[in-house]
MDTraj code that builds the backbone (N, CA, C; nanometers):
import mdtraj as md
import numpy as np

residues = "MET ASN ASN THR SER ILE ILE ASN ASN ILE ILE SER LEU LEU ARG ASN LYS PHE LEU ILE TYR ASP GLU LEU LEU ILE ILE GLU ASN TRP ASP GLU PRO LEU THR GLY ASP ILE PHE MET LEU THR ALA ILE ASP LEU ALA TYR LEU LEU PHE GLU LEU GLU LYS ILE TYR GLU ILE ARG VAL LEU GLU LYS GLN LEU ILE SER HIS GLY PHE TYR SER ILE SER GLU ILE TYR LYS THR ILE GLU SER SER LEU CYS ILE GLU TYR ASN ASN GLU".split()
xyz = np.array([
    [-0.7994, 1.3226, -0.4576],
    [-0.7014, 1.2187, -0.4835],
    [-0.7680, 1.1109, -0.5685],
    [-0.7093, 1.0805, -0.6824],
    [-0.7711, 0.9791, -0.7673],
    [-0.7044, 0.8427, -0.7477],
    [-0.7728, 0.7403, -0.7956],
    [-0.7276, 0.6024, -0.7778],
    [-0.5905, 0.5784, -0.8381],
    [-0.5658, 0.6376, -0.9540],
    [-0.4395, 0.6158, -1.0231],
    [-0.3218, 0.6684, -0.9425],
    [-0.3374, 0.7829, -0.8789],
    [-0.2248, 0.8387, -0.8035],
    [-0.1929, 0.7552, -0.6800],
    [-0.2919, 0.6961, -0.6176],
    [-0.2657, 0.6084, -0.5031],
    [-0.1864, 0.4873, -0.5493],
    [-0.2333, 0.4223, -0.6540],
    [-0.1623, 0.3050, -0.7083],
    [-0.0214, 0.3442, -0.7510],
    [-0.0088, 0.4574, -0.8195],
    [0.1235, 0.5015, -0.8651],
    [0.2187, 0.5241, -0.7485],
    [0.1692, 0.5799, -0.6387],
    [0.2547, 0.6013, -0.5220],
    [0.2962, 0.4684, -0.4583],
    [0.2049, 0.3748, -0.4513],
    [0.2386, 0.2429, -0.3962],
    [0.3453, 0.1766, -0.4831],
    [0.3220, 0.1767, -0.6137],
    [0.4168, 0.1158, -0.7079],
    [0.5527, 0.1856, -0.6998],
    [0.5505, 0.3181, -0.6953],
    [0.6747, 0.3948, -0.6875],
    [0.7549, 0.3608, -0.5619],
    [0.6868, 0.3506, -0.4486],
    [0.7560, 0.3128, -0.3248],
    [0.8146, 0.1728, -0.3349],
    [0.7383, 0.0800, -0.3888],
    [0.7884, -0.0573, -0.4023],
    [0.9096, -0.0619, -0.4952],
    [0.9051, 0.0170, -0.6008],
    [1.0157, 0.0207, -0.6969],
    [1.1387, 0.0888, -0.6366],
    [1.1192, 0.2064, -0.5776],
    [1.2326, 0.2888, -0.5360],
    [1.2870, 0.2579, -0.3969],
    [1.2003, 0.2242, -0.3031],
    [1.2461, 0.1993, -0.1659],
    [1.2786, 0.0515, -0.1411],
    [1.2083, -0.0361, -0.2136],
    [1.2256, -0.1793, -0.1887],
    [1.2861, -0.2524, -0.3079],
    [1.3208, -0.1763, -0.4116],
    [1.3913, -0.2273, -0.5290],
    [1.3209, -0.3445, -0.5969],
    [1.1879, -0.3336, -0.6063],
    [1.1087, -0.4336, -0.6766],
    [1.1131, -0.3994, -0.8260],
    [1.1438, -0.4974, -0.9084],
    [1.1538, -0.4769, -1.0527],
    [1.0167, -0.4489, -1.1154],
    [1.0173, -0.3641, -1.2173],
    [0.8940, -0.3297, -1.2884],
    [0.8220, -0.4533, -1.3414],
    [0.8972, -0.5537, -1.3827],
    [0.8376, -0.6758, -1.4371],
    [0.7475, -0.7458, -1.3352],
    [0.7738, -0.7242, -1.2076],
    [0.6933, -0.7863, -1.1020],
    [0.5736, -0.7004, -1.0629],
    [0.5777, -0.5729, -1.0947],
    [0.4750, -0.4787, -1.0500],
    [0.3583, -0.4676, -1.1484],
    [0.3410, -0.5685, -1.2310],
    [0.2316, -0.5692, -1.3281],
    [0.0990, -0.5965, -1.2583],
    [-0.0080, -0.5523, -1.3210],
    [-0.1410, -0.5616, -1.2607],
    [-0.1785, -0.7059, -1.2241],
    [-0.1302, -0.8026, -1.2984],
    [-0.1607, -0.9432, -1.2683],
    [-0.1070, -0.9866, -1.1316],
    [-0.0095, -0.9145, -1.0793],
    [0.0496, -0.9495, -0.9493],
    [-0.0050, -0.8666, -0.8332],
    [-0.0977, -0.7771, -0.8590],
    [-0.1442, -0.6855, -0.7545],
    [-0.2207, -0.7541, -0.6423],
    [-0.2687, -0.8758, -0.6639],
    [-0.3377, -0.9495, -0.5575],
    [-0.2467, -1.0503, -0.4877],
    [-0.1235, -1.0600, -0.5325],
    [-0.0275, -1.1528, -0.4715],
    [0.0247, -1.0955, -0.3401],
    [0.0466, -1.1821, -0.2413],
    [0.1004, -1.1315, -0.1140],
    [0.2417, -1.0749, -0.1315],
    [0.2628, -0.9576, -0.0751],
    [0.3944, -0.8941, -0.0859],
    [0.5022, -0.9705, -0.0096],
    [0.4607, -1.0547, 0.0840],
    [0.5571, -1.1357, 0.1586],
    [0.5745, -1.2744, 0.0963],
    [0.5109, -1.2961, -0.0178],
    [0.5172, -1.4260, -0.0841],
    [0.6383, -1.4406, -0.1748],
    [0.6353, -1.5464, -0.2551],
    [0.7479, -1.5829, -0.3406],
    [0.7784, -1.4819, -0.4509],
    [0.6792, -1.4038, -0.4923],
    [0.7036, -1.3090, -0.6013],
    [0.7793, -1.1860, -0.5523],
    [0.7291, -1.1217, -0.4475],
    [0.7878, -0.9951, -0.4013],
    [0.8902, -1.0141, -0.2892],
    [0.8695, -1.1129, -0.2058],
    [0.9630, -1.1512, -0.0988],
    [0.9959, -1.0383, 0.0003],
    [0.8966, -0.9550, 0.0329],
    [0.9170, -0.8536, 0.1364],
    [0.8998, -0.9175, 0.2742],
    [0.9523, -0.8522, 0.3751],
    [0.9379, -0.8996, 0.5124],
    [0.8273, -0.8204, 0.5817],
    [0.7896, -0.8652, 0.6990],
    [0.6906, -0.7918, 0.7782],
    [0.7427, -0.6526, 0.8123],
    [0.8704, -0.6408, 0.8363],
    [0.9307, -0.5103, 0.8646],
    [0.9207, -0.4204, 0.7410],
    [0.9428, -0.4761, 0.6232],
    [0.9262, -0.3988, 0.4996],
    [0.7845, -0.3442, 0.4883],
    [0.6850, -0.4276, 0.5207],
    [0.5459, -0.3821, 0.5141],
    [0.5197, -0.2704, 0.6140],
    [0.5806, -0.2782, 0.7312],
    [0.5659, -0.1712, 0.8304],
    [0.6243, -0.0409, 0.7752],
    [0.7428, -0.0476, 0.7154],
    [0.8023, 0.0722, 0.6552],
    [0.7157, 0.1263, 0.5427],
    [0.6587, 0.0379, 0.4613],
    [0.5698, 0.0803, 0.3536],
    [0.4481, 0.1536, 0.4104],
    [0.3919, 0.0996, 0.5153],
    [0.2786, 0.1638, 0.5822],
    [0.3170, 0.3036, 0.6304],
    [0.4309, 0.3158, 0.6979],
    [0.4744, 0.4458, 0.7494],
    [0.4978, 0.5458, 0.6360],
    [0.5572, 0.4999, 0.5276],
    [0.5820, 0.5884, 0.4129],
    [0.4509, 0.6396, 0.3530],
    [0.3524, 0.5509, 0.3379],
    [0.2235, 0.5915, 0.2829],
    [0.1489, 0.6852, 0.3776],
    [0.1579, 0.6592, 0.5074],
    [0.0970, 0.7510, 0.6045],
    [0.1600, 0.8892, 0.5932],
    [0.2904, 0.8938, 0.5731],
    [0.3600, 1.0217, 0.5615],
    [0.3203, 1.0943, 0.4325],
    [0.3153, 1.0230, 0.3221],
    [0.2790, 1.0838, 0.1933],
    [0.1397, 1.1449, 0.1996],
    [0.0446, 1.0699, 0.2546],
    [-0.0955, 1.1136, 0.2534],
    [-0.1381, 1.1853, 0.3812],
    [-0.0451, 1.1996, 0.4753],
    [-0.0741, 1.2658, 0.6030],
    [-0.1982, 1.2067, 0.6679],
    [-0.1953, 1.0750, 0.6810],
    [-0.3061, 1.0006, 0.7410],
    [-0.2524, 0.9088, 0.8494],
    [-0.3429, 0.8540, 0.9249],
    [-0.3105, 0.7486, 1.0207],
    [-0.4022, 0.6318, 0.9866],
    [-0.3425, 0.5194, 0.9487],
    [-0.4203, 0.4000, 0.9190],
    [-0.4570, 0.3345, 1.0515],
    [-0.5848, 0.3146, 1.0719],
    [-0.6345, 0.2570, 1.1963],
    [-0.6296, 0.1049, 1.1924],
    [-0.6195, 0.0458, 1.3100],
    [-0.6146, -0.1005, 1.3197],
    [-0.7358, -0.1643, 1.2533],
    [-0.8539, -0.1053, 1.2735],
    [-0.9758, -0.1629, 1.2153],
    [-0.9705, -0.1615, 1.0629],
    [-0.9012, -0.0635, 1.0043],
    [-0.8859, -0.0609, 0.8588],
    [-0.7930, -0.1718, 0.8117],
    [-0.6874, -0.1955, 0.8865],
    [-0.5960, -0.3039, 0.8515],
    [-0.6667, -0.4384, 0.8597],
    [-0.7513, -0.4544, 0.9602],
    [-0.8267, -0.5787, 0.9762],
    [-0.9296, -0.5917, 0.8640],
    [-0.9978, -0.4833, 0.8335],
    [-1.1043, -0.4840, 0.7338],
    [-1.0517, -0.4992, 0.5915],
    [-0.9482, -0.4232, 0.5573],
    [-0.9000, -0.4197, 0.4192],
    [-0.7713, -0.4975, 0.3970],
    [-0.6935, -0.5173, 0.4998],
    [-0.5673, -0.5886, 0.4850],
    [-0.4545, -0.4984, 0.4400],
    [-0.3367, -0.5532, 0.4404],
    [-0.2176, -0.4791, 0.3982],
    [-0.1144, -0.5770, 0.3449],
    [-0.1607, -0.6782, 0.2702],
    [-0.0695, -0.7833, 0.2264],
    [-0.0412, -0.7817, 0.0770],
    [-0.1211, -0.7091, 0.0005],
    [-0.1008, -0.7040, -0.1444],
    [-0.1182, -0.5594, -0.1908],
    [-0.0780, -0.5326, -0.3125],
    [-0.0930, -0.3985, -0.3670],
    [-0.2407, -0.3581, -0.3675],
    [-0.3273, -0.4500, -0.4082],
    [-0.4715, -0.4212, -0.4117],
    [-0.5269, -0.3909, -0.2735],
    [-0.4873, -0.4697, -0.1747],
    [-0.5355, -0.4489, -0.0382],
    [-0.4803, -0.3200, 0.0214],
    [-0.3566, -0.2897, -0.0079],
    [-0.2978, -0.1649, 0.0410],
    [-0.3718, -0.0456, -0.0196],
    [-0.4029, -0.0549, -0.1478],
    [-0.4814, 0.0509, -0.2117],
    [-0.6138, 0.0729, -0.1378],
    [-0.6865, -0.0351, -0.1095],
    [-0.8154, -0.0240, -0.0404],
    [-0.7991, 0.0381, 0.0976],
    [-0.6933, 0.0011, 0.1674],
    [-0.6679, 0.0543, 0.3012],
    [-0.6390, 0.2039, 0.2960],
    [-0.5549, 0.2464, 0.2031],
    [-0.5213, 0.3883, 0.1907],
    [-0.6439, 0.4680, 0.1479],
    [-0.7188, 0.4166, 0.0536],
    [-0.8407, 0.4846, 0.0092],
    [-0.9388, 0.5016, 0.1248],
    [-0.9545, 0.3975, 0.2047],
    [-1.0424, 0.4037, 0.3218],
    [-0.9932, 0.5082, 0.4216],
    [-0.8637, 0.5121, 0.4454],
    [-0.8063, 0.6097, 0.5382],
    [-0.8253, 0.7519, 0.4891],
    [-0.8102, 0.7713, 0.3596],
    [-0.8306, 0.9046, 0.3029],
    [-0.9753, 0.9486, 0.3175],
    [-1.0686, 0.8577, 0.3016],
    [-1.2107, 0.8914, 0.3182],
    [-1.2393, 0.9321, 0.4623],
    [-1.1814, 0.8618, 0.5574],
    [-1.2007, 0.8945, 0.6993],
    [-1.1411, 1.0322, 0.7292],
    [-1.0199, 1.0576, 0.6805],
    [-0.9554, 1.1879, 0.7028],
    [-1.0379, 1.2993, 0.6401],
    [-1.0863, 1.2767, 0.5201],
    [-1.1657, 1.3778, 0.4493],
    [-1.2946, 1.4072, 0.5256],
    [-1.3588, 1.3049, 0.5757],
    [-1.4857, 1.3227, 0.6479],
    [-1.4658, 1.3880, 0.7841],
    [-1.3467, 1.3780, 0.8411],
    [-1.3189, 1.4378, 0.9711],
    [-1.2811, 1.5856, 0.9618],
    [-1.2559, 1.6323, 0.8400],
    [-1.2162, 1.7742, 0.8243],
    [-1.3347, 1.8653, 0.8227],
])
top = md.Topology()
chain = top.add_chain()
for i, resn in enumerate(residues, 1):
    res = top.add_residue(resn, chain, resSeq=i)
    for name in ("N", "CA", "C"):
        top.add_atom(name, md.element.get_by_symbol(name[0]), res)
traj = md.Trajectory(xyz[None], top)
């Protein structure tokens, strides 16, 4: 799994499931909080996003990963998913 496909899946979910406009999904906004003024998602939206990504990658994101990497911005979500994939890969 390469870095681009993880980012593309995150962006695709935000665009298609949460109806975020492409103009907002630019790289300059990837560190902005998804619950902030730009994206305006709710905590429930973030939970659904987490579940969707777990389903796509057939992983379980652990609490310690959420604490360590966060799940509030596109960049942080990428780090969390990448970390989860490494754990899953090492456990196989």
